[in-house]
C-alpha positions in Angstrom: 34.7 41.1 195.0 38.3 40.6 193.8 38.9 44.3 193.5 37.7 44.9 197.0 39.9 42.2 198.3 42.9 43.7 196.6 42.2 47.2 198.0 41.8 45.7 201.5 45.1 43.8 201.2 46.9 46.8 199.8 45.6 49.0 202.7 46.6 46.3 205.2 50.1 46.1 203.7 50.6 49.8 203.8 49.6 49.9 207.5 52.4 47.5 208.3 54.8 50.4 207.4 52.7 53.4 208.3 51.9 52.4 211.9 55.5 51.7 213.0 56.7 54.8 211.2 54.0 56.9 213.0 55.0 55.4 216.3 58.6 56.3 215.6 57.8 59.9 214.8 55.7 60.2 218.0 58.6 58.8 220.0 61.6 60.7 218.7 60.0 63.4 216.5 62.0 62.7 213.3 62.8 60.2 210.6 65.4 57.5 211.2 69.1 58.3 210.4 69.6 57.2 206.8 72.6 59.3 205.6 74.6 56.3 204.5 71.8 55.1 202.2 72.2 58.1 199.8 74.1 57.0 196.6 75.7 59.0 193.8 75.7 57.0 190.6 75.7 53.8 192.7 78.4 54.8 195.2 77.6 55.6 198.8 78.0 59.2 199.8 80.4 59.9 202.7 79.4 61.7 205.9 82.1 64.4 205.7 80.2 67.5 204.4 83.5 69.5 204.0 84.8 67.0 201.5 81.6 66.5 199.5 82.6 68.9 196.7 86.0 67.2 196.1 84.3 63.8 196.2 81.8 64.9 193.6 84.5 66.3 191.4 86.4 63.0 191.6 83.3 61.1 190.7 82.7 63.5 187.8 86.2 62.9 186.4 85.6 59.2 186.5 82.3 59.7 184.8 83.8 61.7 181.9 86.4 59.0 181.3 83.6 56.6 180.4 84.0 55.2 176.9 81.1 55.9 174.6 80.6 53.9 171.4 79.3 55.5 168.2 78.2 52.8 165.7 78.2 53.6 161.9 77.6 51.4 158.8 81.3 50.7 158.4 82.0 49.7 162.1 82.3 51.8 165.2 84.4 54.4 166.9 85.0 55.0 170.6 85.5 58.2 172.6 85.3 59.4 176.2 82.5 61.6 177.2 85.0 64.3 177.8 86.3 64.0 174.2 82.7 64.4 173.0 82.4 67.7 174.9 80.5 66.7 178.1 81.4 68.7 181.2 80.6 68.2 185.0 78.1 70.4 186.7 79.4 70.0 190.3 77.2 72.6 191.9 74.0 71.1 190.4 75.1 67.7 191.6 75.7 68.9 195.2 72.3 70.6 195.2 70.7 67.3 194.3 72.5 65.5 197.1 71.4 68.2 199.6 67.8 67.9 198.5 67.9 64.1 199.0 69.5 64.4 202.4 66.9 67.0 203.5 64.1 64.6 202.4 65.5 61.8 204.5 65.9 64.0 207.6 62.5 65.6 207.4 60.1 65.1 210.3 57.1 65.2 207.9 55.3 61.8 208.0 54.7 61.8 204.3 58.3 62.6 203.5 59.4 59.8 205.9 57.1 57.4 204.2 58.6 58.3 200.8 62.1 57.9 202.2 61.4 54.5 203.7 59.8 53.4 200.4 63.0 54.4 198.6 65.1 52.6 201.2 63.2 49.4 200.6 64.5 49.6 196.9 68.1 49.8 198.0 68.5 53.5 198.9 68.1 57.0 197.5 70.1 57.3 194.3 71.2 60.6 192.9 72.7 60.9 189.4 75.8 63.0 188.5 74.6 66.1 186.6 76.7 66.7 183.5 76.2 69.2 180.7 77.5 69.7 177.1 80.0 72.4 176.1 78.7 74.2 173.0 80.3 73.3 169.7 82.7 70.5 170.9 80.4 67.6 170.0 79.5 69.1 166.7 83.2 69.7 165.8 83.9 66.1 166.8 81.1 64.8 164.5 82.2 67.0 161.6 85.7 65.4 161.7 84.1 62.0 162.0 81.9 62.8 159.0 84.9 63.2 156.8 86.1 59.7 157.8 82.8 57.8 157.7 80.9 59.4 154.8 80.9 57.2 151.7 80.1 58.9 148.4 77.8 57.3 145.9 79.7 55.3 143.3 78.3 55.7 139.8 78.3 52.9 137.4 81.4 52.8 135.1 82.1 51.2 131.7 85.3 49.6 130.7 85.7 50.5 127.0 88.3 47.8 126.5 86.1 44.9 127.5 82.7 46.5 127.4 82.0 45.4 131.0 79.8 47.6 133.2 80.5 48.1 136.9 77.3 48.5 139.0 76.6 51.6 141.0 76.8 51.8 144.8 74.7 53.8 147.2 76.4 56.3 149.4 75.8 57.4 153.0 76.2 60.8 154.8 76.3 61.3 158.6 73.6 63.7 159.8 75.7 65.7 162.2 73.0 67.7 164.1 70.7 64.8 164.4 73.5 62.7 165.7 74.5 65.3 168.2 71.0 65.5 169.6 70.8 61.7 169.9 74.2 61.5 171.7 73.2 64.2 174.2 69.8 62.6 174.8 71.4 59.1 175.3 74.1 60.2 177.7 72.2 62.7 179.9 68.7 61.0 179.9 69.4 57.3 179.8 73.0 56.9 180.7 73.6 54.4 177.9 77.1 54.0 176.6 76.5 53.5 172.9 74.4 55.0 170.1 73.6 54.1 166.4 74.6 57.2 164.4 71.9 58.5 162.0 72.8 58.5 158.3 71.1 59.5 155.1 71.5 57.6 151.9 72.9 59.1 148.7 71.6 57.8 145.4 74.1 57.4 142.5 73.3 59.6 139.5 74.4 57.0 137.0 73.2 53.5 137.0 74.3 50.4 135.1 71.1 50.3 133.2 71.6 53.8 132.0 75.1 53.0 130.9 74.1 49.9 128.9 71.7 52.1 126.9 74.3 54.8 126.0 75.2 55.6 122.4 78.9 56.7 122.3 79.6 55.9 118.7 80.6 59.4 117.5 83.7 61.4 118.4 82.3 64.9 119.0 85.8 66.3 119.6 89.3 65.2 120.6 92.5 66.8 121.6 96.1 65.5 122.1 99.2 66.7 123.9 102.7 65.1 124.2 104.9 64.6 127.1 108.5 63.3 127.7 108.8 59.9 129.4 112.4 59.2 130.0 115.0 60.2 132.6 113.9 62.9 135.1 110.5 63.1 133.4 109.6 59.5 134.2 107.6 60.3 137.3 105.8 63.1 135.7 104.9 60.8 132.8 103.6 58.2 135.2 101.3 60.8 136.8 99.9 61.8 133.4 99.1 58.2 132.6 97.7 57.5 136.1 95.5 60.6 136.1 94.3 59.8 132.6 93.3 56.3 133.6 91.2 57.6 136.4 89.4 59.9 134.0 88.8 57.3 131.3 85.1 56.3 131.0 83.6 59.2 132.9 80.0 60.0 131.9 78.4 63.4 131.9 74.6 63.1 131.9 72.4 65.8 130.2 72.6 68.9 132.3 75.0 67.5 134.8 78.4 68.9 135.8 81.6 66.9 136.0 84.3 67.8 138.5 87.9 66.8 137.5 88.9 66.7 141.2 85.8 64.7 142.0 86.8 62.0 139.5 90.6 61.9 139.7 90.7 62.5 143.4 93.4 63.6 145.7 96.9 63.6 144.3 98.8 61.7 147.0 101.2 58.9 147.3 98.4 56.8 148.9 96.3 57.4 145.7 99.1 56.1 143.5 100.7 59.3 142.3 104.4 60.1 142.4 106.6 63.1 143.2 107.4 65.2 140.1 108.0 68.9 139.3 104.9 71.1 139.4 104.1 74.8 139.4 103.4 76.2 142.9 102.8 79.9 143.4 104.5 80.7 140.1 107.6 78.6 140.8 108.6 75.1 139.8 108.9 72.8 142.8 108.8 69.1 143.6 105.3 68.0 144.5 103.1 64.9 144.5 101.0 64.6 141.3 103.1 66.9 139.1 101.8 66.4 135.5 98.2 66.0 136.4 97.5 69.5 135.0 98.4 68.2 131.6 95.5 65.8 131.9 93.1 68.6 133.0 94.3 70.8 130.2 93.9 68.2 127.6 90.4 67.4 128.9 89.6 71.1 128.9 90.7 71.5 125.3 88.6 68.5 124.2 85.6 69.7 126.1 86.1 73.2 124.7 86.0 72.0 121.1 83.1 69.7 121.9 81.0 72.7 122.8 80.6 71.7 126.4 80.1 74.5 129.0 83.2 75.4 131.0 81.7 76.2 134.5 85.0 76.5 136.3 88.5 76.8 134.8 91.7 78.6 135.7 94.7 79.3 133.4 98.2 78.4 134.7 100.4 81.1 136.3 102.6 80.8 133.2 102.1 79.5 129.6 102.4 75.7 129.3 104.8 74.0 126.9 102.3 71.3 125.9 99.3 73.4 124.9 98.7 76.8 123.5 97.6 79.7 125.7 93.9 79.8 126.2 93.4 76.0 126.3 95.3 75.1 129.5 93.5 74.4 132.8 95.3 74.2 136.1 94.0 72.1 139.0 95.0 71.6 142.6 93.1 69.2 144.9 90.7 70.2 146.5 90.5 73.9 146.0 91.3 74.6 142.3 89.0 72.5 140.0 88.0 72.1 136.4 84.2 71.7 136.1 82.4 71.0 132.8 78.7 70.9 132.1 76.9 68.9 129.4 74.4 71.1 127.7 73.1 68.4 125.3 70.0 66.3 125.6 72.1 63.2 125.5 75.0 61.8 127.7 78.6 62.3 126.7 81.5 59.9 127.4 85.1 60.9 128.2 87.7 58.6 126.7 91.4 58.9 127.4 94.4 57.1 125.7 98.1 57.3 126.5 101.0 55.8 124.7 104.5 56.7 123.4 104.4 60.0 125.2 101.1 61.1 123.8 97.8 61.8 125.7 94.5 61.9 123.8 91.1 62.9 125.2 87.9 62.2 123.3 84.4 63.4 123.9 82.0 60.8 122.6 78.2 60.8 122.0 75.5 59.7 119.5 76.0 62.6 117.1 78.3 65.6 116.5 76.0 68.7 117.3 78.5 71.5 116.8 81.6 72.9 115.1 83.9 75.0 117.3 86.7 77.4 116.3 89.0 79.3 118.6 90.7 82.6 118.0 93.2 84.1 120.4 94.6 87.6 120.5 97.3 89.0 122.8 95.9 92.2 124.2 99.0 93.1 126.3 102.4 91.7 127.1 104.3 92.4 130.4 108.0 92.3 130.9 109.2 90.1 133.8 111.3 91.0 136.8 114.6 89.6 137.9 115.7 88.8 141.4 119.4 88.3 142.2 120.3 86.5 145.4 123.9 86.7 146.8 125.2 83.2 147.5 128.8 82.7 148.6 128.5 79.0 148.0 128.2 79.6 144.2 131.6 79.6 142.5 132.9 83.0 141.2 132.0 83.6 137.6 128.9 81.3 137.7 125.3 82.5 137.5 123.1 79.8 138.9 119.6 80.0 137.4 116.9 78.9 139.8 114.0 79.8 137.4 113.9 81.4 134.0 111.8 84.5 133.6 108.9 84.6 131.1 106.8 87.6 130.0 103.2 87.8 131.0 100.3 88.0 128.7 96.7 89.3 128.8 94.9 87.1 126.2 91.5 87.5 124.6 89.8 84.2 123.7 86.9 84.0 121.2 85.0 80.7 120.9 82.6 80.4 117.9 80.1 77.6 118.1 78.1 76.7 114.9 75.3 74.2 115.5 73.8 71.7 113.1 70.7 73.8 112.7 72.8 76.8 111.6 72.6 78.7 114.9 75.8 80.5 115.8 77.0 81.6 119.3 80.1 83.6 120.1 81.8 83.5 123.5 84.5 86.0 124.5 86.6 86.1 127.7 90.1 86.9 128.8 93.0 84.9 130.3 95.8 86.5 132.4 99.2 84.9 132.5 101.3 87.0 135.0 105.0 87.4 134.3 107.3 84.7 135.7 110.1 86.1 137.8 113.7 85.4 136.7 115.5 84.0 139.8 119.3 83.7 139.9 122.0 83.1 142.6 125.5 84.5 142.2 128.6 85.1 144.3 129.1 88.8 145.0 132.6 88.4 143.5 131.1 87.6 140.1 129.9 91.1 139.4 126.7 90.0 137.7 124.8 92.9 136.3 121.5 91.2 135.4 119.5 90.8 132.3 119.2 93.6 129.8 115.9 95.3 129.2 115.7 93.6 125.8 116.1 90.2 127.5 113.3 91.0 129.9 111.1 92.3 127.1 110.9 95.9 128.2 111.9 97.4 124.8 109.6 95.2 122.9 106.8 96.2 125.2 107.5 99.9 124.6 107.9 99.4 120.9 104.4 98.1 120.4 102.9 100.1 123.2 101.8 97.0 125.0 99.4 95.9 122.2 100.0 93.2 119.6 97.3 93.6 117.0 95.7 90.3 115.9 98.6 88.2 117.1 97.8 84.6 116.2 99.1 82.3 118.9 98.8 79.0 117.0 102.6 78.9 117.5 104.4 79.9 120.6 105.1 83.7 120.5 108.6 84.9 119.8 109.0 86.1 123.4 109.8 82.5 124.3 112.9 82.4 122.2 116.1 82.4 124.3 118.6 85.3 123.8 121.0 84.7 120.9 124.2 82.9 121.8 126.4 85.7 120.6 124.9 88.0 123.3 125.8 85.6 126.2 129.3 85.0 124.9 130.2 88.6 125.5 129.5 88.3 129.3 132.3 87.3 131.7 130.2 84.6 133.4 128.7 81.2 132.6 125.1 80.1 133.1 124.4 77.0 135.1 120.8 75.8 135.2 119.1 74.5 138.4 117.0 71.3 138.4 113.8 73.3 137.7 115.2 76.1 135.6 114.0 74.7 132.2 115.5 77.3 129.9 113.2 78.5 127.0 113.7 76.7 123.8 114.8 78.7 120.7 112.1 79.0 118.1 113.0 76.9 115.1 113.6 79.0 112.0 112.0 77.8 108.8 114.5 77.1 106.0 
């Protein structure tokens, strides 16, 4: 009964509109004039058809200036739709307006009924049609990812106090999922905000794991020295600062440790200072100079601890603080030192600095291996000299920008003897290219350059480029400066630039 009543009432209500509408059609043969009731995103469309395209373009520009909010775990960022890569589709919007207008002007009774039903709700509304320019939104989100991603923080132990810092979960923006969500939100619903999708990153080292570690045995250690006073103060600070960041690092069984990943970017914001460093074979002023001594000392300790060296690069010249074959250069973020723990137990990296000395220890529950290193110079290369004319240099003065050093091709042999008697021998080569000798002189000086002997040419020819079984426990004789008597015969004086660092004479045993 109730259902029948409702149907009857509904039919009667409909007739209130159908009958007058049918009478209107019979009288004038068309739907009522309702052009002014068409709206584009809530704004009434004008009657001037000639200006409709310009009007749509103007509305599109306003639309693309809309602020869109992207919410993430650490807060939110705002951007216009245009910055996100959305673009207007003017032709598609005009087509939609024309279809709406044609519907309202149709003489078909059913179309008129649909039009009047729409008018009862406030008018016929057409939405601006916008699209998405390929790649722009993804590029925007990739840049945002760098800013909002939070790496997992592994638990750390303070060896001074024994306190353990708990781990923290990390998060990573899912770029492609986020792009789809933004496109869907803007085009389909017209909303002005979205919660960005993130995936969680579990830390590999927990506080519980740390508390159970046994690090009572020094598997291997290595020390280097560094000057701390005067012009070396900033470099010394960087060595100590980098070592402090490395102290307490844990390498779980089978895991790889990244030096850059632990020490981080060498920047003023990260607490590092400007100091001399090697860049493309030359000494220059740079932020973080001295950090390579930390990586080299770590590499040497890991080398003697029997850890696997996954990624390591020698310097472009031999280092003064460690023998050839044990150094490891780093440059954030592209040049890294990566070390793998091959043992069934975790190892701990300990660092200590004091009185110009850096020590790195590799700790664990037992000492599983004994390591020896043997190095042989396969070939030595003479260095070149570049002489630049500089009229600002006084006549009779040779200004040394950088001292030349010979290059070396070095064979490294690491012998690992394990507790069970197993022996493994690893062989590889290091290449240290020659360091160019750079000087500036006035053309009036008449500087003739270094002799072949000083550049190592005769020595190279004498031994045919091969030094048989040359042990490099001490710095090779090539690093000795020319004897004083040779330079006294020349009609010019040598002046060293700030980064010249003349080679030290090899001390003779009494």
